[in-house]
C-alpha positions as MATLAB code, in Angstrom:
seq = 'XXXXXXXXXXXXXXXXXXXXXXXXXXXXXXXXXXXXXXXXXXXXXXXXXXXXXXXXXXXXXXXXXXXXXXXXXXXXXXXXXXXXXXXXXXXXXXXXXXXXXXXXXXXXXXXXXXXXXXXXXXXXXXXXXXXXXXXXXXXXXXXXXXXXXXXXXXXXXXXXXXXXXXXXXXXXXXXXXXXXXXXXXXXXXXXXXXXXXXXXXXXXXXXXXXXXXXXXXXXXXXXXXXXXXXXXXXXXXXXXXXX';
ca = [
    -124.106 -104.690 -106.445;
    -125.540 -105.601 -109.827;
    -129.058 -107.215 -110.029;
    -129.097 -110.993 -110.019;
    -130.593 -112.257 -113.228;
    -133.126 -115.125 -112.718;
    -134.661 -116.736 -115.677;
    -137.725 -119.011 -116.182;
    -140.432 -120.093 -118.425;
    -143.705 -118.228 -118.787;
    -146.138 -121.204 -118.554;
    -148.901 -120.596 -116.031;
    -149.103 -123.008 -113.148;
    -152.629 -124.397 -112.504;
    -153.859 -127.127 -110.291;
    -155.331 -130.289 -111.919;
    -156.525 -132.926 -109.436;
    -153.802 -132.100 -107.038;
    -151.091 -131.609 -109.746;
    -149.791 -128.081 -110.204;
    -148.984 -128.944 -113.846;
    -150.893 -129.845 -117.007;
    -152.017 -133.457 -116.741;
    -150.107 -134.404 -119.947;
    -146.753 -133.231 -118.634;
    -144.030 -135.850 -118.268;
    -143.315 -134.497 -114.742;
    -146.035 -133.467 -112.358;
    -145.740 -131.235 -109.309;
    -148.317 -132.704 -106.886;
    -149.470 -131.119 -103.652;
    -152.312 -129.378 -101.840;
    -152.627 -126.117  -99.896;
    -152.752 -127.918  -96.568;
    -149.256 -129.366  -96.814;
    -145.826 -127.707  -97.029;
    -144.622 -130.671  -99.186;
    -145.050 -131.062 -102.946;
    -144.018 -134.281 -104.804;
    -142.523 -134.555 -108.179;
    -143.473 -137.604 -110.182;
    -142.730 -138.920 -113.672;
    -139.611 -137.938 -115.673;
    -137.981 -134.610 -115.413;
    -135.842 -133.732 -118.504;
    -134.643 -130.510 -120.049;
    -137.875 -130.053 -122.008;
    -140.015 -129.854 -118.830;
    -137.665 -128.338 -116.251;
    -138.698 -124.729 -116.832;
    -142.455 -125.458 -116.374;
    -141.585 -127.326 -113.140;
    -139.409 -124.515 -111.906;
    -142.200 -122.031 -112.652;
    -144.666 -124.150 -110.773;
    -142.501 -124.337 -107.683;
    -141.769 -120.548 -107.695;
    -145.429 -119.673 -108.242;
    -146.540 -122.024 -105.431;
    -143.979 -120.526 -103.015;
    -145.027 -117.042 -103.723;
    -148.774 -117.885 -103.328;
    -148.016 -119.695 -100.038;
    -144.894 -118.221  -98.386;
    -142.974 -120.231  -95.767;
    -141.161 -123.524  -96.127;
    -141.697 -125.616  -99.243;
    -140.376 -129.100  -99.264;
    -139.894 -130.972 -102.607;
    -140.107 -134.684 -102.432;
    -138.090 -136.201 -105.329;
    -138.626 -139.831 -104.469;
    -141.214 -140.350 -107.246;
    -139.430 -138.664 -110.030;
    -136.572 -139.749 -112.428;
    -134.040 -137.092 -113.448;
    -131.884 -138.550 -116.216;
    -130.249 -135.215 -117.115;
    -127.879 -133.561 -114.606;
    -128.819 -130.160 -116.080;
    -132.438 -130.680 -114.999;
    -131.308 -131.259 -111.379;
    -129.226 -128.132 -111.738;
    -132.272 -126.146 -112.733;
    -134.023 -127.338 -109.530;
    -131.084 -126.097 -107.461;
    -131.342 -122.790 -109.353;
    -134.958 -122.521 -108.265;
    -133.790 -122.868 -104.597;
    -131.267 -120.056 -105.176;
    -133.825 -117.897 -106.937;
    -136.009 -117.659 -103.817;
    -133.225 -117.564 -101.242;
    -133.705 -113.831 -100.666;
    -137.492 -113.636 -100.947;
    -139.266 -112.716  -97.633;
    -140.393 -115.746  -95.645;
    -139.356 -118.223  -98.311;
    -137.307 -121.436  -98.297;
    -137.317 -124.154 -100.965;
    -135.712 -127.467  -99.991;
    -135.124 -130.446 -102.333;
    -135.606 -133.980 -100.985;
    -134.798 -132.895  -97.381;
    -133.099 -135.565  -95.196;
    -134.121 -135.508  -91.497;
    -136.548 -133.213  -89.725;
    -137.312 -129.976  -91.609;
    -135.970 -126.670  -90.360;
    -138.029 -124.174  -88.624;
    -140.403 -122.345  -90.921;
    -139.455 -118.694  -91.787;
    -141.294 -115.994  -89.785;
    -144.696 -114.857  -90.951;
    -144.462 -112.062  -93.512;
    -146.446 -108.806  -93.874;
    -148.272 -108.317  -97.149;
    -150.233 -105.573  -98.709;
    -151.978 -105.411 -102.114;
    -151.320 -102.142 -103.946;
    -152.794 -100.565 -107.002;
    -150.421  -98.850 -109.556;
    -151.142  -95.342 -108.362;
    -149.032  -92.555 -106.933;
    -150.362  -93.179 -103.404;
    -149.053  -96.736 -103.430;
    -145.560  -95.796 -102.197;
    -146.949  -94.062  -99.164;
    -148.951  -97.218  -98.231;
    -145.807  -99.237  -98.697;
    -143.757  -97.072  -96.356;
    -146.416  -97.371  -93.653;
    -146.204 -101.159  -93.887;
    -142.345 -101.055  -93.795;
    -142.242  -98.649  -90.771;
    -144.709 -100.871  -88.876;
    -142.838 -104.106  -89.718;
    -139.465 -102.681  -88.748;
    -140.945 -101.454  -85.460;
    -142.564 -104.697  -84.574;
    -139.466 -106.843  -85.504;
    -137.057 -104.701  -83.622;
    -135.294 -103.250  -86.668;
    -135.839  -99.502  -86.228;
    -132.548  -98.629  -87.867;
    -133.848 -100.039  -91.147;
    -136.941  -97.922  -91.351;
    -135.306  -95.204  -93.408;
    -133.247  -97.267  -95.928;
    -136.088  -99.773  -96.333;
    -138.556  -96.914  -97.017;
    -136.094  -95.585  -99.620;
    -135.870  -99.017 -101.293;
    -139.569  -99.798 -101.204;
    -140.546  -96.392 -102.577;
    -138.308  -96.948 -105.630;
    -139.535 -100.542 -106.055;
    -143.222  -99.586 -105.942;
    -142.703  -96.462 -108.123;
    -141.045  -98.577 -110.760;
    -144.144 -100.742 -110.932;
    -146.320  -97.614 -111.158;
    -144.219  -96.058 -113.872;
    -143.235  -99.124 -115.932;
    -145.402 -102.149 -115.171;
    -148.688 -100.375 -114.423;
    -150.183 -103.572 -112.858;
    -151.526 -104.368 -109.423;
    -148.688 -105.453 -107.121;
    -148.107 -107.204 -103.833;
    -145.519 -105.849 -101.326;
    -144.206 -108.473  -98.858;
    -141.621 -108.167  -96.153;
    -140.194 -110.318  -93.381;
    -137.162 -110.388  -91.088;
    -134.461 -113.054  -91.051;
    -131.749 -112.674  -88.463;
    -130.696 -109.164  -88.495;
    -131.903 -108.535  -91.981;
    -135.088 -107.324  -93.607;
    -136.176 -109.074  -96.783;
    -138.432 -106.986  -99.070;
    -140.219 -108.010 -102.301;
    -142.638 -106.471 -104.730;
    -144.462 -108.823 -107.087;
    -146.023 -107.371 -110.220;
    -147.571 -108.814 -113.398;
    -145.256 -107.512 -116.028;
    -142.490 -109.548 -117.617;
    -140.223 -106.522 -118.035;
    -137.157 -106.859 -115.876;
    -135.230 -104.085 -114.181;
    -131.816 -103.437 -115.616;
    -129.206 -101.527 -113.730;
    -126.441  -99.996 -115.899;
    -124.604  -98.165 -113.062;
    -124.859  -94.542 -111.890;
    -126.873  -92.371 -114.217;
    -125.135  -89.317 -115.860;
    -125.543  -86.195 -113.748;
    -127.414  -84.467 -116.752;
    -129.975  -87.226 -117.079;
    -133.574  -86.968 -115.839;
    -134.602  -90.033 -113.780;
    -132.875  -93.360 -113.897;
    -131.746  -93.185 -110.261;
    -134.272  -95.504 -108.713;
    -132.233  -98.685 -109.054;
    -129.131  -96.778 -107.909;
    -130.881  -95.876 -104.699;
    -131.883  -99.486 -104.142;
    -128.367 -100.625 -104.836;
    -127.044  -98.003 -102.405;
    -129.212  -98.969  -99.346;
    -129.431 -102.788  -99.877;
    -126.694 -105.318  -99.581;
    -128.330 -107.556 -102.266;
    -131.097 -107.081 -104.699;
    -132.376 -108.591 -107.947;
    -135.438 -110.022 -109.649;
    -137.021 -113.403 -110.364;
    -139.239 -114.224 -113.306;
    -142.569 -115.798 -112.614;
    -145.049 -117.273 -115.109;
    -147.042 -114.089 -115.314;
    -144.731 -111.396 -114.087;
    -141.765 -111.049 -111.690;
    -140.614 -110.525 -108.141;
    -138.184 -107.736 -107.409;
    -136.456 -108.236 -104.054;
    -133.872 -106.613 -101.879;
    -132.197 -107.388  -98.546;
    -131.082 -104.849  -96.012;
    -128.977 -105.517  -92.930;
    -129.123 -103.714  -89.637;
    -125.341 -104.057  -89.184;
    -124.748 -102.289  -92.476;
    -126.840  -99.319  -91.358;
    -125.166  -99.233  -87.935;
    -121.760  -99.128  -89.587;
    -122.847  -96.378  -91.966;
    -124.122  -94.263  -89.109;
    -120.961  -94.719  -87.100;
];
């Protein structure tokens, strides 16, 4: 499975009097930390859609769970701008404990389960700390068969940050159905690129192959000041492999 390529602008999302956008933007993303709903106001066109998308993604990472986007106060004259909002929903679909809904009709769905998080420094010991969190989460969520493959995946994800990004990182994981969703957020804009199996004579280059082997899906999402690398592992896949 090749990585899913997610793109986005690099503008930083800040809060200005309840708006998670610069006050001179044509479209504002308005909300507060106490509410799962943000409201888009103004005019959303192609020139502003990347900044709006960045603001939504940054907000959802900072406050995981369910994020509802009220579109009643915004005009979207360009269909491509609406498509970009839909792309934001797809970009977070496999993040742990994350769901982004546009202009929901009717009662909101149940919020995703609470995730587990740990802040890690870009040092060799970070992978061991990550494995401890994964093992505890799988045990607590009734997914013991995923301990081994998830530890393989998270070791490679964390070690990639240590080797290439060299920034502090956040590891987050949460269950969803019979799957485990894992993500590592760092502060480097460099994106992982998987070119298939490495030649047998090469040194290194097998980290992404290991993730691709144990996870059903994986990829990365650009954020204003870095990225989220995520993967999804299914208990049924591991059971089928062992049988």
